[in-house]
C-alpha positions as CSV (number, residue, x, y, z in Angstrom):
1,M,17.3,-12.4,-12.0
2,Q,19.3,-8.9,-10.5
3,I,17.3,-7.2,-8.6
4,G,18.5,-3.8,-7.2
5,F,17.5,-1.8,-3.9
6,V,18.0,1.9,-3.6
7,G,17.0,2.4,0.1
8,L,17.9,-0.8,2.7
9,G,15.8,0.3,5.5
10,A,13.6,-1.3,7.6
11,V,10.6,-2.1,4.7
12,V,13.6,-3.9,2.6
13,E,14.9,-5.6,5.6
14,T,11.7,-6.9,7.3
15,A,9.1,-7.2,4.3
16,Y,11.3,-7.3,1.0
17,L,13.9,-9.5,2.1
18,P,11.8,-11.9,4.2
19,A,9.2,-12.2,0.8
20,L,12.0,-12.9,-1.9
21,R,13.6,-15.5,0.6
22,R,9.8,-17.6,0.4
23,L,9.6,-17.1,-3.1
24,A,12.9,-18.7,-3.7
25,L,13.8,-17.2,-7.1
26,S,16.1,-19.2,-8.9
27,G,19.5,-17.2,-9.8
28,L,18.4,-14.5,-7.7
29,E,21.2,-11.6,-6.9
30,L,20.3,-8.6,-4.6
31,W,22.2,-5.3,-5.2
32,G,21.7,-2.2,-2.7
33,Y,22.9,1.4,-1.9
34,D,21.9,3.5,1.2
35,R,23.0,6.6,1.3
36,D,24.2,5.5,4.5
37,P,27.3,3.5,4.5
38,A,27.0,1.4,7.6
39,R,22.9,0.1,6.4
40,Q,24.1,-2.8,5.5
41,L,22.0,-5.6,4.9
42,A,22.6,-9.7,4.4
43,G,22.0,-11.2,1.4
44,V,22.3,-7.9,-0.3
45,H,25.6,-6.9,-2.2
46,A,26.3,-3.4,-1.2
47,L,27.5,-0.4,-3.1
48,P,29.3,2.9,-2.6
49,S,27.4,5.0,-5.0
50,L,23.7,5.3,-6.4
51,D,25.6,5.3,-10.0
52,A,27.5,2.0,-9.5
53,L,24.2,0.6,-8.5
54,L,22.6,2.0,-12.0
55,A,25.2,0.7,-14.1
56,R,24.6,-2.8,-12.7
57,P,22.7,-5.2,-15.4
58,L,19.7,-5.4,-13.3
59,D,16.3,-7.2,-14.3
60,L,14.3,-4.5,-11.6
61,L,15.2,-1.9,-9.6
62,F,13.4,-1.0,-6.2
63,I,12.9,2.5,-5.3
64,T,12.8,2.2,-0.9
65,T,14.0,5.6,0.1
66,P,12.3,7.7,2.1
67,S,8.7,9.4,-0.2
68,L,10.6,12.9,-0.4
69,D,13.3,11.2,-2.0
70,H,11.4,9.4,-4.6
71,L,11.6,11.9,-7.5
72,V,15.3,12.4,-8.0
73,T,15.7,8.8,-7.7
74,L,13.6,7.6,-9.9
75,S,14.8,10.4,-12.8
76,A,18.4,9.2,-12.1
77,A,16.7,5.5,-12.9
78,L,15.4,7.0,-15.8
79,A,18.4,7.7,-17.5
80,S,19.4,4.0,-16.7
81,A,19.0,0.7,-18.7
82,I,17.1,-0.9,-16.0
83,P,13.6,-2.3,-17.8
84,L,11.2,-1.9,-14.7
85,L,11.4,0.4,-11.9
86,V,9.2,0.1,-8.9
87,V,8.5,2.7,-6.7
88,E,7.4,2.7,-2.6
89,K,4.1,4.2,-1.7
90,P,3.9,6.8,-1.6
91,V,5.3,7.6,-4.9
92,V,5.6,11.3,-4.0
93,A,5.0,13.0,-1.0
94,R,4.6,16.5,-2.3
95,L,2.0,18.3,-5.0
96,D,5.0,19.8,-6.8
97,Q,6.8,16.2,-7.2
98,L,3.4,14.9,-8.3
99,E,3.3,17.1,-11.6
100,Q,7.0,17.0,-12.1
101,L,6.3,12.9,-12.4
102,E,3.4,13.1,-14.2
103,A,5.4,14.7,-16.5
104,L,8.1,12.1,-17.1
105,L,5.5,9.6,-17.6
106,A,3.7,11.4,-20.2
107,E,6.8,10.2,-22.3
108,P,5.5,6.5,-23.1
109,A,9.0,4.9,-22.6
110,C,9.2,6.2,-19.8
111,A,5.4,5.0,-18.4
112,G,6.0,1.6,-19.4
113,R,9.1,1.1,-17.3
114,V,7.1,2.4,-13.9
115,L,5.3,0.8,-11.3
116,A,3.8,3.2,-8.5
117,L,3.7,-0.4,-6.1
118,D,1.1,-0.5,-3.1
119,H,1.4,-3.8,-1.9
120,W,-2.6,-3.6,-0.6
121,M,-2.8,-3.9,-4.3
122,A,-2.7,-7.7,-3.6
123,R,-5.7,-7.6,-1.7
124,T,-8.3,-9.0,-4.3
125,G,-10.2,-11.4,-2.3
126,I,-13.8,-9.2,-2.1
127,Q,-13.5,-8.7,-5.9
128,Q,-12.6,-12.6,-6.6
129,L,-15.6,-13.7,-4.5
130,L,-17.8,-11.0,-6.4
131,S,-17.1,-11.9,-9.5
132,G,-17.0,-15.9,-9.0
133,Q,-13.3,-16.4,-9.0
134,L,-12.2,-17.1,-5.8
135,G,-9.1,-18.6,-6.2
136,A,-7.9,-21.7,-4.7
137,N,-5.5,-20.4,-2.3
138,W,-8.5,-19.4,0.0
139,L,-9.2,-22.2,2.2
140,P,-13.0,-22.7,3.6
141,E,-13.2,-21.6,7.1
142,D,-15.7,-24.9,7.7
143,S,-15.4,-27.6,5.2
144,A,-19.2,-28.0,5.3
145,Q,-20.2,-24.4,4.2
146,G,-20.2,-25.3,0.6
147,N,-19.3,-23.5,-2.4
148,P,-19.4,-19.5,-2.6
149,P,-23.2,-18.1,-3.7
150,D,-23.0,-16.7,-7.0
151,L,-23.0,-13.0,-6.9
152,S,-22.1,-11.7,-10.2
153,G,-24.3,-8.6,-10.9
154,T,-24.5,-7.3,-7.6
155,R,-24.2,-3.7,-6.9
156,L,-22.0,-2.4,-4.0
157,L,-23.8,0.1,-1.7
158,Q,-21.2,1.8,0.5
159,L,-17.3,0.9,1.2
160,E,-15.8,1.6,4.8
161,G,-11.4,1.2,4.9
162,Y,-9.9,0.8,8.3
163,L,-6.3,0.5,8.8
164,Q,-5.9,0.5,12.8
165,E,-2.5,-0.2,13.9
166,P,-1.8,-1.6,17.3
167,S,0.6,0.8,19.9
168,G,2.8,0.7,22.5
169,Q,3.8,2.9,25.1
170,D,6.5,5.0,25.8
171,E,8.1,5.5,29.3
172,Q,5.6,8.2,30.3
173,G,2.7,6.6,29.3
174,R,2.2,8.1,26.0
175,P,1.3,6.0,22.6
176,I,4.1,4.9,20.4
177,A,4.0,3.1,17.0
178,L,5.3,-0.3,16.6
179,N,6.9,-1.8,13.3
180,F,4.2,-3.3,11.3
181,A,6.3,-6.7,10.5
182,T,8.6,-6.9,13.8
183,G,6.2,-5.2,16.7
184,K,8.9,-3.8,18.1
185,A,8.8,-0.4,19.0
186,D,9.3,2.3,16.3
187,C,11.6,4.7,17.6
188,R,11.3,7.6,14.7
189,T,10.1,11.1,15.4
190,L,7.0,11.0,12.1
191,R,6.5,14.2,10.8
192,H,4.5,15.8,7.7
193,P,4.1,14.6,5.4
194,D,4.6,10.7,7.3
195,G,1.2,11.3,9.4
196,V,-1.4,8.4,8.6
197,I,-3.2,10.3,6.0
198,L,-0.3,9.9,3.1
199,D,1.9,7.4,4.8
200,I,-1.1,4.4,5.4
201,G,-3.9,6.2,3.7
202,T,-2.6,5.3,0.4
203,H,-3.0,1.2,1.3
204,V,-6.5,1.3,2.3
205,L,-7.3,3.5,-1.3
206,T,-5.4,1.1,-3.2
207,Q,-7.7,-2.1,-2.1
208,I,-10.6,-0.2,-2.5
209,R,-9.7,1.5,-6.2
210,E,-8.4,-1.9,-7.1
211,L,-11.5,-3.6,-5.8
212,V,-14.3,-1.2,-7.7
213,A,-11.3,-1.3,-11.0
214,A,-11.4,-5.1,-11.3
215,L,-15.4,-4.7,-11.0
216,G,-15.3,-1.9,-14.3
217,C,-16.8,0.3,-11.8
218,D,-16.1,4.0,-12.1
219,E,-12.7,4.9,-10.8
220,S,-13.2,8.8,-10.0
221,L,-12.5,9.9,-6.2
222,Q,-13.5,12.3,-3.9
223,L,-12.2,12.7,-0.2
224,L,-12.7,15.6,2.5
225,A,-11.0,15.5,5.3
226,G,-12.9,14.1,9.0
227,E,-11.5,14.8,12.5
228,V,-7.5,14.3,12.1
229,T,-6.0,14.6,14.8
230,D,-1.8,13.8,16.0
231,R,-0.1,11.4,17.9
232,L,-1.4,12.7,21.5
233,G,-4.8,13.3,20.7
234,A,-4.7,17.1,19.5
235,A,-6.2,18.7,16.4
236,I,-4.0,19.7,13.7
237,V,-3.9,23.1,13.0
238,H,-4.1,24.7,10.1
239,G,-0.8,26.0,9.5
240,D,1.4,23.4,10.9
241,L,3.5,21.7,8.5
242,H,5.5,19.8,11.0
243,V,3.1,17.3,13.4
244,A,2.3,14.2,11.3
245,E,-1.3,13.4,11.7
246,G,-1.3,10.3,14.2
247,R,-5.6,9.8,13.4
248,A,-7.9,10.7,10.4
249,R,-11.2,10.1,9.6
250,L,-11.8,10.1,5.8
251,L,-15.3,10.6,3.9
252,G,-16.0,10.7,0.3
253,S,-16.9,8.6,-2.4
254,V,-15.7,6.4,-5.4
255,G,-17.3,6.1,-8.7
256,G,-20.4,8.0,-6.6
257,I,-20.1,5.1,-4.0
258,P,-20.0,6.4,0.0
259,L,-17.1,5.9,1.4
260,Q,-15.7,6.1,4.5
261,I,-12.0,5.4,5.8
262,R,-10.7,5.5,9.4
263,L,-6.8,5.5,10.2
264,D,-5.2,5.5,13.4
265,K,-1.0,4.5,13.9
266,Y,-1.8,4.6,17.6
267,A,-4.6,1.9,18.3
268,G,-3.1,0.4,21.1
269,P,-2.7,-3.6,22.4
270,G,-6.4,-4.1,20.0
271,G,-5.7,-2.7,17.2
272,G,-4.7,-4.8,13.8
273,Q,-7.9,-4.2,11.8
274,K,-6.4,-3.4,8.2
275,G,-8.9,-4.3,5.4
276,V,-12.3,-3.0,3.9
277,T,-15.2,-4.1,4.1
278,A,-17.7,-4.0,1.0
279,F,-21.5,-3.4,1.7
280,L,-24.4,-4.8,-0.9
281,A,-27.4,-3.8,-2.5
282,D,-29.0,-6.8,-1.6
283,G,-28.1,-6.4,2.1
284,G,-25.4,-8.2,2.6
285,Q,-21.5,-7.6,3.0
286,I,-18.2,-8.8,2.2
287,S,-15.3,-8.3,4.6
288,L,-11.6,-8.3,4.3
289,D,-9.5,-8.4,7.2
290,R,-6.0,-9.0,8.3
291,C,-5.8,-12.2,10.7
292,G,-2.5,-13.4,11.8
293,N,-0.4,-13.9,9.5
294,G,-3.4,-14.3,6.5
295,E,-6.3,-13.0,5.8
296,R,-9.7,-13.4,6.4
297,L,-12.7,-13.1,3.7
298,T,-16.0,-13.0,5.2
299,L,-19.5,-12.8,3.6
300,T,-22.4,-12.2,5.8
301,Q,-26.1,-12.5,4.1
302,G,-28.5,-11.9,7.0
303,S,-28.0,-15.4,9.1
304,Y,-25.7,-16.8,6.2
305,H,-22.1,-16.4,7.1
306,Q,-19.3,-18.0,4.9
307,G,-15.7,-17.4,5.8
308,W,-12.2,-18.1,4.0
309,R,-8.4,-18.0,4.8
310,Q,-5.6,-17.1,2.6
311,E,-1.9,-17.1,4.9
312,G,1.0,-15.6,3.5
313,A,2.7,-12.1,4.3
314,L,1.0,-9.6,1.5
315,Y,4.6,-8.7,0.4
316,E,5.1,-12.3,-0.8
317,H,1.7,-12.5,-2.7
318,C,2.3,-8.7,-4.4
319,L,5.9,-9.6,-5.2
320,A,4.8,-13.2,-6.5
321,G,2.6,-11.4,-8.9
322,L,5.3,-9.5,-9.6
323,L,7.8,-11.7,-10.3
324,L,6.3,-15.0,-11.0
325,G,4.7,-16.4,-14.6
326,E,4.0,-13.6,-16.9
327,G,4.1,-11.2,-13.9
328,I,2.5,-7.3,-14.7
329,G,2.7,-6.3,-18.4
330,R,3.1,-2.7,-19.8
331,E,-0.5,-1.4,-19.7
332,A,-1.1,-3.2,-16.6
333,R,2.0,-1.3,-15.0
334,I,1.0,2.1,-16.7
335,A,-2.8,1.5,-15.3
336,L,-1.7,0.7,-11.9
337,T,0.7,3.4,-11.7
338,R,-2.1,6.1,-12.9
339,R,-4.5,5.0,-10.5
340,R,-1.4,5.0,-7.5
341,L,-1.0,9.0,-8.6
342,A,-4.4,9.6,-8.5
343,E,-5.2,9.0,-5.4
344,V,-1.7,10.6,-4.0
345,R,-2.8,13.3,-5.5
346,A,-6.4,13.0,-3.7
347,L,-4.7,12.8,-0.2
348,L,-2.0,15.6,-1.0
349,A,-5.1,18.0,-1.3
350,L,-6.2,16.4,1.8
351,H,-3.1,18.0,3.4
352,Q,-3.6,21.5,1.9
353,Q,-7.0,21.6,3.3
354,L,-6.0,20.8,6.5
355,R,-2.5,22.3,7.0
356,G,-3.1,25.2,4.4
357,P,-1.4,25.8,0.8
358,H,2.3,24.2,0.9
């Protein structure tokens, strides 16, 4: 298998490459291009231009450039012979780009080749539990707890999503972001549109909407911005098109189910909570959260409690679903991409409400 990367930044180095090494795909060759020729990664054959990369007989191309560059890169890739084009989240960064992308994907031949990827789409523990199909990779926390109960037909009453990233401090005691994979200080100066609404809000919405889609629920999405502040806690001012959001609370509904999302890129050393809690009509609740290098799934019904754990990085689980076995078929790719486009549209609409038309 030949895989290409456009953009060889931190997400490729710290997430994609470690996941691909763990998957140990037979005969794997990795090729890449970055507009910064000094940026090269061990194990990736660097090429001098995008055209040179697109001319390779690749089986799959990952577009891992900054989000503002996704559309122009994807447009060029669609003119190549590469059969599968996978775009990192968020698939685009502006409303005008979204409209151009939707026009491109209106062509069936293009739509079937594109997957808008968010690795949180692999976080399927809640829907597995609700459907009575919890995978064998979920191991009980207590060997005596027995089999999961039958939750078929259970109605979702409310959903809460959260992504609270750990953070550090600079020399002046101000909060600084940390790389999600390495824990090292992220020295980039984040600017709009790379604040929490679009950058990490996409993750939580992906997990939530894949949950309701798997259960056959209405996927319609309504969102409003609650409190939104920058890295230092100051409110985002209407008309400000520069400062990135550091924290945000989003309210709304998905398929009529009330929804609340809490996003914080600067949650301090106690951060790290990343997941969704589903509140059930019978009074119970199911939570899926990160726990170390794995996932923790918990079911609470009054005083009754069960828990399961699944080990492994999310990118490993996500890429396994894409690259191993039958992979993700054409119709599934189209459906996944449509959901990601709808989520990005909702988040970009929040930007318009918060900052003004732009």
